C-alpha positions in Angstrom: -0.9 14.7 -27.0 -3.7 12.5 -28.1 -5.8 15.5 -29.2 -3.0 16.9 -31.2 -2.5 13.6 -33.0 -6.1 13.3 -33.7 -6.1 16.9 -35.2 -3.1 16.1 -37.3 -4.7 12.7 -38.4 -8.0 14.5 -39.4 -6.2 17.2 -41.4 -4.1 14.8 -43.2 -7.0 12.7 -44.1 -8.8 15.6 -45.7 -5.6 16.5 -47.7 -5.1 12.9 -48.9 -8.8 12.5 -49.8 -8.8 15.6 -52.0 -5.6 14.9 -54.1 -5.0 11.1 -54.1 -6.5 7.9 -55.1 -8.5 5.8 -52.7 -5.8 3.2 -52.5 -3.1 5.8 -51.9 -5.3 7.4 -49.3 -5.6 4.1 -47.3 -1.8 3.5 -47.5 -1.0 6.9 -46.2 -3.7 6.8 -43.5 -2.3 3.5 -42.1 1.2 5.1 -42.0 -0.3 8.2 -40.2 -2.4 6.2 -37.7 -1.2 7.1 -34.2 0.9 4.3 -32.5 -1.6 4.5 -29.4 -4.6 3.6 -31.7 -2.7 0.4 -32.7 -1.9 -0.5 -29.1 -5.5 0.3 -28.2 -6.7 -2.2 -30.8 -4.5 -4.9 -29.4 -5.6 -4.2 -25.8 -9.2 -4.4 -27.0 -8.5 -7.8 -28.6 -7.0 -9.0 -25.2 -10.1 -7.9 -23.4 -12.4 -9.8 -25.9 -10.2 -12.9 -25.4 -10.5 -12.3 -21.7 -14.3 -12.1 -21.8 -14.4 -15.5 -23.7 -12.3 -17.5 -21.0 -14.3 -15.9 -18.1 -16.9 -18.5 -18.6 -14.5 -21.0 -17.1 -13.2 -18.6 -14.4 -9.8 -18.7 -16.1 -9.1 -22.3 -15.1 -7.9 -23.2 -18.5 -4.8 -21.0 -18.0 -3.1 -24.2 -17.0 -4.0 -25.9 -20.3 -0.6 -25.7 -21.9 0.9 -28.5 -19.6 1.8 -31.4 -21.9 4.4 -34.3 -21.7 6.7 -32.7 -24.2 9.8 -30.5 -23.8 7.8 -27.5 -24.6 4.9 -28.5 -22.5 7.0 -29.4 -19.4 9.7 -26.6 -19.3 9.1 -24.3 -22.3 12.3 -25.3 -24.2 11.5 -23.0 -27.0 9.2 -20.3 -25.5 11.0 -19.1 -22.4 14.5 -17.8 -21.9 15.8 -19.2 -18.5 19.0 -17.4 -18.7 17.3 -14.0 -18.1 15.7 -15.4 -14.9 18.7 -17.1 -13.4 21.9 -15.1 -14.4 23.2 -12.7 -11.8 22.9 -8.9 -12.4 26.6 -8.3 -12.8 26.7 -10.7 -15.9 23.1 -10.6 -17.0 23.1 -9.1 -20.4 20.3 -11.4 -21.7 17.4 -9.6 -23.3 14.2 -9.6 -21.2 11.6 -12.2 -22.5 8.4 -11.0 -24.1 5.3 -10.1 -21.9 3.0 -13.0 -21.1 -0.6 -11.8 -20.8 -3.1 -12.9 -18.1 -4.6 -15.5 -20.3 -1.4 -17.0 -21.7 -1.0 -20.7 -21.0 2.5 -21.6 -19.5 4.5 -24.8 -19.6 4.5 -26.7 -16.3 8.0 -25.7 -15.0 7.6 -22.2 -16.1 4.3 -21.9 -14.1 5.9 -23.7 -11.1 9.0 -21.3 -11.0 7.0 -18.2 -11.5 4.4 -19.3 -8.9 7.3 -20.1 -6.4 8.6 -16.5 -6.9 5.2 -15.0 -6.0 4.8 -17.3 -3.0 8.3 -16.5 -1.5 7.8 -12.8 -2.3 4.7 -12.7 -0.2 5.9 -15.2 2.5 7.2 -12.6 5.0 4.0 -10.5 4.6 1.6 -13.4 5.2 3.3 -14.8 8.4 4.1 -11.5 10.1 0.6 -10.6 11.4 -0.2 -13.9 13.1 3.3 -14.2 14.5 3.1 -10.8 16.1 -0.5 -11.2 17.3 0.3 -14.6 19.0 3.6 -13.4 20.0 2.1 -10.7 22.1 0.7 -13.4 24.4 4.1 -14.8 25.1 5.5 -11.9 27.0 5.5 -11.7 30.8 2.7 -9.7 32.5 0.4 -10.2 29.5 1.0 -13.9 28.9 -1.6 -16.3 27.7 -0.1 -19.7 27.4 -2.8 -21.1 25.1 -2.6 -18.3 22.5 1.2 -18.3 22.7 1.2 -22.0 21.9 -1.1 -21.4 18.9 1.6 -19.5 17.1 2.7 -22.1 14.7 -0.9 -23.1 13.9 -1.8 -19.4 13.2 1.2 -19.2 10.8 0.1 -22.4 9.0 -3.5 -21.3 8.9 -2.5 -17.9 7.4 -0.6 -19.6 4.5 -3.4 -22.1 3.9 -6.0 -19.3 3.9 -3.9 -17.0 1.6 -3.6 -19.9 -1.0 -7.3 -20.7 -1.0 -8.6 -17.1 -1.1 -6.1 -16.1 -3.8 -7.7 -18.6 -6.0 -11.0 -16.7 -5.6 -9.3 -13.5 -6.6 -7.3 -14.9 -9.5 -10.2 -16.9 -11.1 -12.6 -14.3 -12.2 -16.3 -15.2 -12.2 -19.2 -13.5 -13.9 -22.2 -12.7 -11.7 -25.8 -11.6 -12.4 -26.3 -7.9 -13.2 -23.0 -7.5 -14.9 -21.0 -7.8 -11.8 -17.8 -10.0 -11.3 -16.0 -11.7 -8.5 -12.2 -11.6 -8.7 -9.9 -9.4 -10.8 -8.7 -12.1 -13.1 -5.2 -11.1 -12.6 -2.3 -12.1 -10.2 -3.9 -10.4 -7.3 -2.8 -12.7 -4.6 -4.4 -12.3 -1.1 -2.6 -12.3 2.2 -3.1 -11.3 5.9 -3.5 -7.5 6.0 -1.2 -5.2 8.0 -4.0 -2.6 8.2 -5.7 -4.6 11.1 -2.6 -5.5 12.9 -2.5 -2.6 15.4 -6.2 -3.1 16.4 -5.7 -6.8 16.7 -2.7 -6.4 19.0 -4.6 -3.8 21.1 -7.6 -6.1 21.6 -5.5 -9.1 22.5 -3.2 -7.3 25.0 -5.9 -5.3 26.6 -8.2 -8.4 27.1 -5.2 -10.4 28.6 -4.3 -7.5 31.0 -7.9 -7.5 32.0 -7.7 -11.1 33.1 -9.6 -12.5 30.1 -8.6 -15.4 27.8 -6.3 -14.6 25.0 -8.0 -17.1 22.8 -11.4 -15.5 23.4 -9.9 -12.0 22.8 -8.6 -13.1 19.5 -12.0 -14.7 18.7 -13.7 -11.3 19.4 -11.3 -9.7 17.1 -12.2 -12.2 14.3 -16.0 -11.9 15.0 -15.9 -8.1 14.9 -13.9 -8.2 11.7 -16.6 -10.5 10.1 -19.3 -7.9 10.8 -17.3 -4.9 9.8 -16.2 -6.8 6.5 -19.6 -6.1 4.9 -18.4 -2.4 4.7 -16.0 -3.4 1.9 -18.6 -5.7 0.2 -20.9 -2.7 0.1 -18.2 -0.4 -1.2 -17.6 -2.9 -4.1 -20.9 -2.0 -5.6 -20.2 1.8 -5.6 -19.2 3.0 -9.1 -15.4 3.3 -9.4 -15.6 6.9 -10.6 -17.2 7.8 -7.2 -14.6 5.9 -5.3 -11.8 7.7 -7.2 -13.5 11.1 -6.3 -13.9 10.3 -2.6 -10.6 8.7 -2.3 -8.1 10.5 -4.5 -4.3 9.8 -4.3 -3.7 12.4 -1.6 -6.2 10.5 0.8 -5.2 6.8 -0.2 -1.5 7.8 -0.2 -1.7 9.4 3.2 -3.3 6.3 4.5 -0.8 3.9 3.2 2.1 6.1 4.5 0.7 6.1 8.0 0.0 2.3 8.0 3.7 1.7 7.2 5.0 4.4 9.6 3.1 2.8 12.5 4.2 -0.7 11.9 7.9 0.3 11.1 8.1 1.3 14.9 7.0 -2.2 15.7 9.6 -3.7 13.4 12.4 -1.7 15.2 11.2 -3.0 18.5 11.4 -6.5 17.3 14.9 -5.9 15.8 16.2 -4.7 19.2 15.0 -7.9 21.0 11.3 -7.8 21.3 8.2 -5.5 21.3 7.4 -6.0 25.0 10.9 -5.3 26.3 11.4 -2.4 23.9 8.2 -0.8 25.1 8.7 -1.4 28.8 12.3 -0.9 29.6 11.6 2.4 31.4 8.1 1.4 32.6 9.3 -1.7 34.4 12.3 0.3 35.8 9.8 2.6 37.5 7.8 -0.3 38.9 10.5 -2.8 39.8 13.8 -1.0 39.5 15.2 -2.6 36.4 14.4 -2.9 32.7 12.4 -5.7 31.2 14.5 -8.6 29.7 13.8 -9.9 26.1 12.5 -13.4 26.2 11.6 -14.2 22.6 15.0 -15.1 21.2 15.3 -18.8 22.2 17.3 -19.5 25.4 19.2 -16.2 25.2 17.7 -13.5 27.4 19.4 -10.0 27.1 18.1 -6.5 27.4 16.7 -4.5 24.6 19.2 -3.2 22.1 22.0 -5.7 23.0 24.5 -6.0 20.2 23.8 -9.7 19.7 20.2 -8.8 18.8 21.1 -6.0 16.6 23.7 -8.0 14.7 21.4 -10.9 13.9 18.7 -8.5 12.7 21.2 -6.7 10.6 22.2 -10.0 8.9 18.8 -10.1 7.3 19.0 -6.6 5.9 22.6 -6.9 4.6 21.9 -10.1 2.8 18.8 -8.6 1.3 20.9 -5.7 0.0 23.5 -8.0 -1.4 20.8 -10.0 -3.4 19.5 -6.7 -4.8 23.0 -5.7 -5.8 24.2 -8.9 -7.5 21.4 -11.4 -7.4 19.6 -12.8 -10.5 15.9 -11.6 -11.2 14.8 -14.8 -9.5 16.7 -14.0 -6.3 15.6 -10.4 -6.4 12.0 -11.4 -6.4 12.4 -13.7 -3.5 15.0 -11.6 -1.6 12.7 -11.0 1.6 12.2 -14.8 2.0 15.8 -15.7 1.2 17.1 -13.1 3.6 14.9 -14.2 6.4 16.2 -17.7 5.9 19.7 -16.5 6.0 19.1 -14.6 9.3 17.5 -17.8 10.6 20.5 -19.8 9.6 22.9 -17.3 11.3 20.8 -17.5 14.5 20.7 -21.3 14.3 24.5 -21.7 14.2 25.1 -18.8 16.9 25.1 -19.2 20.6 25.6 -17.1 23.8 27.6 -18.4 26.8 25.8 -17.9 30.1 28.0 -15.8 32.3 26.9 -17.5 35.5 27.0 -21.1 34.6 29.2 -21.2 31.4 26.4 -23.1 29.5 26.0 -22.4 25.8 22.6 -20.9 25.1 20.9 -21.2 21.7 19.0 -18.4 19.8 16.9 -21.1 18.0 15.5 -24.2 19.9 14.0 -27.3 18.1 11.2 -27.9 20.6 8.5 -26.4 18.5 9.7 -28.3 15.4 10.0 -31.5 17.1 6.5 -31.3 18.8 4.7 -30.3 15.5 3.0 -33.0 13.5 4.0 -33.5 10.0 0.8 -32.2 8.4 -1.9 -29.7 9.6 -4.9 -27.9 8.2 -7.5 -25.3 9.2 -9.6 -25.6 12.4 -7.1 -27.9 14.3 -7.2 -25.0 16.7 -10.4 -23.0 17.1 -11.3 -19.8 18.8 -14.6 -18.7 20.2 -16.0 -15.9 17.9 -17.3 -13.0 19.8 -17.8 -9.2 19.3 -15.7 -6.4 20.7 -17.7 -3.2 20.7 -14.8 -0.7 21.3 -13.1 -1.8 18.1 -16.0 -1.8 15.8 -15.8 1.8 14.6 -12.0 1.6 14.2 -12.4 -1.6 12.2 -15.0 0.0 9.9 -12.4 2.7 9.2 -9.9 -0.1 8.5 -12.1 -1.6 5.9 -12.5 1.7 4.2 -8.8 2.1 4.2 -8.2 -1.4 2.9 -10.7 -0.7 0.1 -8.7 2.4 -1.0 -5.6 0.4 -0.8 -7.1 -2.4 -2.9 -8.2 -0.1 -5.7 -4.6 1.1 -5.9 -3.2 -2.5 -6.0 -5.7 -3.5 -8.8 -4.8 -0.6 -10.9 -1.1 -1.3 -10.5 -1.7 -5.0 -11.4 -3.6 -3.8 -14.6 -0.7 -1.6 -15.4 2.1 -4.2 -15.1 -0.2 -6.8 -16.8 -0.5 -4.6 -19.9 -4.2 -3.9 -19.5 -6.0 -0.4 -19.7 -6.4 1.5 -16.5 -9.5 3.2 -17.6 -12.7 2.1 -19.2 -15.3 -0.7 -18.6 -12.8 -3.5 -18.3 -10.8 -1.7 -15.6 -13.8 -0.7 -13.7 -15.1 -4.3 -13.9 -11.8 -5.7 -12.5 -11.9 -3.0 -9.6 -15.5 -3.9 -8.8 -14.7 -7.7 -8.9 -11.4 -7.2 -6.9 -13.2 -5.2 -4.1 -16.0 -7.7 -3.8 -13.5 -10.6 -3.6 -11.4 -8.7 -1.1 -14.5 -8.0 1.2 -15.8 -11.6 0.8 -12.3 -13.1 1.3 -11.9 -11.1 4.6 -15.1 -12.6 5.9 -14.0 -16.1 4.9 -10.5 -15.5 6.3 -12.0 -14.9 9.8 -14.0 -18.1 9.5 -10.8 -19.8 8.7 -9.2 -18.4 12.0 -6.9 -15.9 10.3 -7.1 -12.0 10.3 -8.8 -10.3 7.2 -7.0 -10.7 3.9 -6.3 -8.1 1.2 -4.4 -7.9 -2.1 -0.5 -7.8 -2.0 1.1 -5.1 -3.8 4.6 -6.4 -3.7 3.6 -9.2 -6.3 3.2 -6.4 -8.8 7.0 -6.0 -8.7 7.5 -9.7 -9.5 5.1 -9.4 -12.5 7.1 -6.4 -13.8 10.5 -8.0 -13.4 9.6 -11.5 -14.8 7.2 -10.0 -17.5 4.8 -12.8 -16.6 1.2 -11.9 -15.9 -0.3 -15.3 -16.7 -2.8 -16.6 -14.1 -1.2 -19.9 -14.5 1.6 -18.5 -12.3 -0.9 -17.3 -9.9 -2.5 -20.7 -9.5 0.8 -22.3 -9.0 1.6 -19.6 -6.3 -1.7 -20.7 -4.5 -0.6 -24.3 -4.6 2.8 -23.4 -3.1 1.1 -21.5 -0.4 -1.0 -24.5 0.4 2.0 -26.8 0.5 3.9 -24.4 2.9 0.9 -24.2 5.2 -0.1 -27.8 5.3 3.4 -28.8 6.1 3.3 -28.2 9.9 7.0 -28.6 10.4 7.5 -25.6 8.1 5.1 -23.5 10.2 6.8 -24.6 13.4 10.2 -23.5 11.9 8.9 -20.1 11.1 7.4 -19.9 14.6 10.9 -20.7 16.0 12.6 -17.6 14.3 14.0 -15.3 17.0 12.3 -11.8 17.5 15.5 -9.9 16.5 15.7 -11.7 13.1 12.0 -11.3 12.5 12.5 -7.6 13.2 15.3 -7.2 10.6 12.8 -8.5 8.0 9.7 -6.6 9.2 11.5 -3.3 9.4 12.1 -3.5 5.8 8.7 -4.9 4.9 6.9 -2.3 6.9 9.0 0.7 5.5 8.3 -0.6 2.0 4.7 0.2 2.8 5.7 3.8 3.5 7.4 3.8 0.1 4.2 2.6 -1.6 2.3 5.4 0.0 4.8 8.1 -1.1 4.6 6.6 -4.6 0.8 7.0 -4.6 0.8 10.7 -3.4 3.6 11.5 -5.9 1.6 9.8 -8.8 -0.4 13.0 -9.4 2.7 15.0 -10.4 2.7 18.5 -9.3 1.1 19.0 -5.9 -1.1 22.2 -5.5 -1.2 24.1 -2.2 -4.6 22.4 -1.2 -3.0 19.0 -1.4 0.1 20.1 0.5 -2.2 21.3 3.2 -4.2 18.2 3.5 -0.9 16.1 3.6 0.7 18.3 6.1 -2.1 18.2 8.6 -2.8 14.4 8.2 0.9 13.4 8.4 1.6 15.8 11.2 -1.0 14.2 13.4 -0.5 10.7 12.2 3.3 10.6 12.5 3.0 12.5 15.7 0.9 9.8 17.3 3.4 7.2 16.0 6.4 8.9 17.7 4.5 10.0 20.8 1.5 7.5 21.7 1.2 9.1 25.1 -0.4 12.1 23.3 -3.6 10.0 23.0 -3.3 8.0 26.2 -1.1 8.6 29.2 1.5 5.8 29.5 1.2 5.1 25.7 2.0 1.6 24.9 3.8 0.8 28.2 2.6 -1.8 30.7 3.6 -1.8 34.4 3.7 1.8 35.7 2.3 2.9 32.3 -1.0 1.2 33.4 -1.1 3.5 36.4 -0.7 6.5 34.2 -3.5 5.4 31.9 -5.8 5.3 34.9 -4.9 8.6 36.3 -4.1 10.9 33.4 -4.5 11.6 29.8 -7.3 13.0 27.4 -9.8 10.6 28.9 -8.4 8.7 32.0 -9.7 5.3 32.6 -10.9 6.4 36.1 -13.6 8.5 34.4 -15.4 5.5 33.3 -15.0 3.4 36.4 -18.1 2.6 38.5 -16.7 0.8 41.5 -13.3 1.5 42.8 -11.2 -0.5 45.3 -11.7 0.5 48.9 -9.3 0.8 51.8 -9.5 1.6 55.5 -8.4 5.1 56.2 -7.7 6.3 59.7 -10.0 9.1 60.6 -9.0 9.6 64.3 -5.6 8.1 65.5 -5.3 5.8 68.4 -4.4 7.6 71.7 -3.3 7.1 75.3 -4.8 9.4 78.0 -3.1 9.7 81.4 -4.6 12.4 83.5 -3.9 15.5 81.3 -1.2 13.8 79.3 -2.3 12.5 75.7 0.0 10.4 73.5 -0.8 9.2 69.9 2.4 7.1 69.6 2.1 4.8 72.6 0.9 1.3 71.9 -1.9 -0.3 73.8 0.5 -2.3 75.8 2.6 0.6 76.9 -0.4 2.7 77.7 -1.5 -0.2 80.0 1.8 -0.3 81.6 1.4 3.3 82.8 -2.1 2.6 83.8 -3.5 5.0 81.1 -6.7 4.9 79.1 -6.2 3.6 75.6 -8.7 4.6 72.8 -8.3 2.6 69.6 -8.0 4.4 66.3 -11.3 5.2 64.2 -11.2 4.1 60.5 -13.7 4.3 57.7 -13.6 2.6 54.3 -12.9 5.0 51.4 -12.7 4.5 47.7 -9.3 4.8 46.0 -9.7 6.5 42.7 -6.0 7.2 42.2 -3.9 4.3 41.0 -0.5 3.8 42.5 1.8 0.7 42.4 -0.9 -1.5 41.0 0.1 -1.7 37.3 -3.2 -0.2 36.2 -5.5 -2.7 38.0 -7.4 0.0 39.9 -10.9 -0.5 39.0 -13.2 -3.4 40.2 -16.1 -2.6 37.7 -16.2 -0.2 34.6 -19.3 1.3 33.1 -19.5 -0.8 30.0 -21.1 1.8 27.8 -18.7 4.6 28.6 -15.8 2.3 28.5 -16.7 1.2 25.0 -16.8 4.7 23.8 -13.6 5.6 25.6 -11.8 2.6 24.2 -13.1 3.3 20.7 -11.9 7.0 20.8 -8.5 6.0 22.2 -8.0 3.3 19.6 -8.8 5.8 16.8 -6.6 8.6 18.3 -3.6 6.5 19.0 -3.7 4.4 15.6 -1.9 6.6 13.1 -3.7 5.6 10.0 -7.1 5.9 11.7 -6.7 9.6 12.9 -4.6 10.5 9.8 -6.9 9.0 7.2 -10.0 10.6 8.9 -8.5 13.9 8.8 -7.4 13.5 5.1 -11.0 12.4 4.2 -12.7 15.3 6.0 -10.3 18.0 4.7 -10.6 16.6 1.1 -14.4 16.9 1.3 -14.4 20.1 3.2 -11.7 22.3 1.5 -12.9 23.8 -1.9 -10.8 23.8 -5.0 -8.6 26.9 -5.1 -7.9 29.4 -7.9 -4.4 28.0 -8.2 -6.0 24.8 -9.6 -8.2 26.8 -11.9 -5.2 28.9 -13.1 -3.2 25.7 -13.8 -6.1 24.3 -15.8 -6.4 27.6 -17.8 -2.7 27.6 -18.6 -2.8 24.0 -19.8 -5.9 24.9 -22.1 -3.9 27.9 -23.5 -0.9 25.7 -24.2 -3.1 23.1 -25.8 -4.8 25.7 -28.2 -1.4 27.1 -29.2 -0.1 23.6 -29.9 -3.2 22.9 -32.1 -2.7 26.1 -34.0 0.8 25.2 -34.7 0.0 21.7 -35.7 -2.6 23.0 -38.2 -0.1 25.5 -39.7 2.5 22.8 -40.1 -0.1 20.6 -41.9 -1.0 23.4 -44.4 2.7 24.0 -45.0 
């Protein structure tokens, strides 16, 4: 289309210059100038203004705050009706787009920032809540890590606020590089690292080690692996786009969401541990595992009370999307979570045995919490966990691909170009800030941080891309995190209510991945093949984790299966097995020619026989039975590291799926189908050019 317009523009210019005056030519040329050229000129102007303010990092975005009606709440510049009117009555015209450098009145910035903070609240608190929550379940309990849940939630909010400032305030570095995107690219705890973090914590606790040290090992390993993304940030964007096309990055994001959605459903039914171990515990102890993460109410997985409370979150979220105002729609996840929390707070369950009223929400954590908190009031011993290093390297490659897509989406909704030097600079600065922030996040006792894509939807709906709103969002997150009572309240949310929210949150990640895959338009056979193979294995591992490791995610009897069976049984890397005395020759009583192996020594003496005690010898027990997987005294550390690394890669959907997509994308050549499609497009373009020239001549 652009080429056709350029041809028409050039032909018209020649015609006009031949038969018209210079003044008439200028007038006609202005009228014929393509609209895209005018828009491009405006964009170039915004880019120049952006470069001027980058000397201050963008801090002067808040310079419009004055003690006037306009300076305080934008009496003349912003239409509050659009933001607050419900959808069923909202016929107000949308406000004009506010660019990243636009200065906002105080209340406009505060309200816009609150929307962004609430939109990302659920995503920020979920990873620390799930990681610490895994230490609260029986048989893998660590009281100290479980008790750190409210601190980890508060620390995640504080860290998110501080690190988002680095990403939003864009700084020029030497060599033409930048730090930060200069957009509302807010940072939050990444879901990408959640499966690996949970695997490290649970496996270390089950091995008898400290949960606090296990989490510290996860943080330390992430710090080392984060240099991968820092290195990637200096790779030219054109090479990144070639190595990670939408078919690879989209597959990765789909599998991240698919794997986590399963965890969301487990929480919704009452809890992860009881959901994963109802059958396994029955095999070991004769009954399913009760769910203990819902206040005083202890029921079995899938009880209607749990399902109903989780459904209240989803139903309320749907209602807000149907009739809510733009403000409520932007904050629907947070408001729906608060509604489910309210429903659980006013609900109770009568104890069948005692008749006592049991609460789904207890105030113990809120009452014990101090008023204010900050980072490092609880600390973890940093360490290194070798089996997770390679999977974490893959995770940082994955999150780099995801960040590139998020930054492009932010540029799009902010009205900035998606191609060219400015876009490439923002991608480079965003990746560098993402890698550096992940390193800093681990030092701040939280999992690695990455850009949040859901906030792009807030920008699109509110039409506000001003960094003043992003700075206000950071301040809101700091307030939420420093107020310890708020973190304690979030830590008191029942598992079933949290599951209703996380199921939507994680499935939304799947939708984002589908959108990335579909962004290329028509999908050729090669891309279909890559997608089918990658999703086939990745989704297959999600639904059948026992494919990669016998017993899957189950504890109890599942531990015995992990030791005995599977692709690489744990018994293969065990050096010292437990021993037990095995009878080689049974005891016997000899009386003349009569021999008995059933008579006791006392009975044998009573008949005046000769008793010979049994002969035994100590033998290793390599098969695990009725010991819940604790059947090895000492492992070969080197072999165990490689086994654990391989198992983590194979049973983590996005690890194995993304690796397959990357390898296939590099290995499979472009097919004739792609060349034929390109040839057809060229032929159509040539025919259109000829038709345009003919129409100009006429």
